C-alpha angles and dihedrals in degrees: 000000000000128000130198110223114197114190136126093206111096095202093051090050091050094050095045097045092047092056094042095050090051087059092050092253116145113225130204115190131215121180097205143010096267092058089046093055091053093049099043090057087079089069090214099121126099092204143348127235110198138183115224099217117052137137122256093021127006128220095261095058094040092053092046091053093047092052090049093057115112103248134080089236091067092045093053109031109116111249112195113191127198134197139165089227102066114177136151089251093051091049091049091050090049091054091048089057091053100262115152103213144345134240134186123235141251086059123248111206093224093056092043092051091048092054092047093051093044101047111018120103127179108246108243139140113279092242124098100023094193095103097043116131116248120197112239119239097190120111101221094185090059089061101033105032089233095298105149095203092050090045092052091050091049093050091050091052092048090053091049091049092051091049091049091051093049092048092048092052092051091048093047092054094043094049095033089234114140093187093067090064097035094053093046091045090055091047096052101033093106087061092048091052093045092054088064093207107145095197093050092045091049095054092044090053093043092055091044091053091047092052093046091056103045148006118270117271109198089208095053100125093192093055092045091050091050090047090054091050092050091049092049094047091044092054092047094049091047090052090051091049090050090053090050091048092051091051092050092047094051095043095045101035089229 
């Protein structure tokens, strides 16, 4: 993904770009709002990080102009603003101008990483949706006590479980054998629960209940639609897990 960083402070730019590049995020820099408006017109950025107080054009006006542009991309791109003077009033004003979220500066790498994982999306055509990024809702530290090696092993197992479930569903439909999916679903259900993704859990359970109640009909449009949803969500979650694994690996030299 690529991020547009808008800041006139050289030290802030250095700190932010250093962290972002470690996480394999490409960074384009603008030093004021006018430069940012020219760059964002390309529509190639997954998100914008913007200082509030800059010469030429500040973050408020720049954000307001971006939101006014005539394209859904400009209405929806996440704009994360940062300022050394964080107050409730400043945050409220930022939201009124169309900003997505607020960060303190100087940057803390934990907060920066959290914002990246929460709001960034790889820019890609809407079809097919299989490779779309899906924010993770799992608290890895809760399960691993912050141990990076343990965390990496857990993520790898989660990815393997998702792949096994997707493959089992495809095989069950192809061979009209409900037990292939039901047995695999039972085997990997701890992983499904741990992921804490309500939409993914719902479709896994819905398919399981369908297969418990009847034999598989290869022409069942409802089942095939649910299978497509599970496959799409599974791919997206796996991609997000892979991103998380890459970050851990690079930061921890595992």
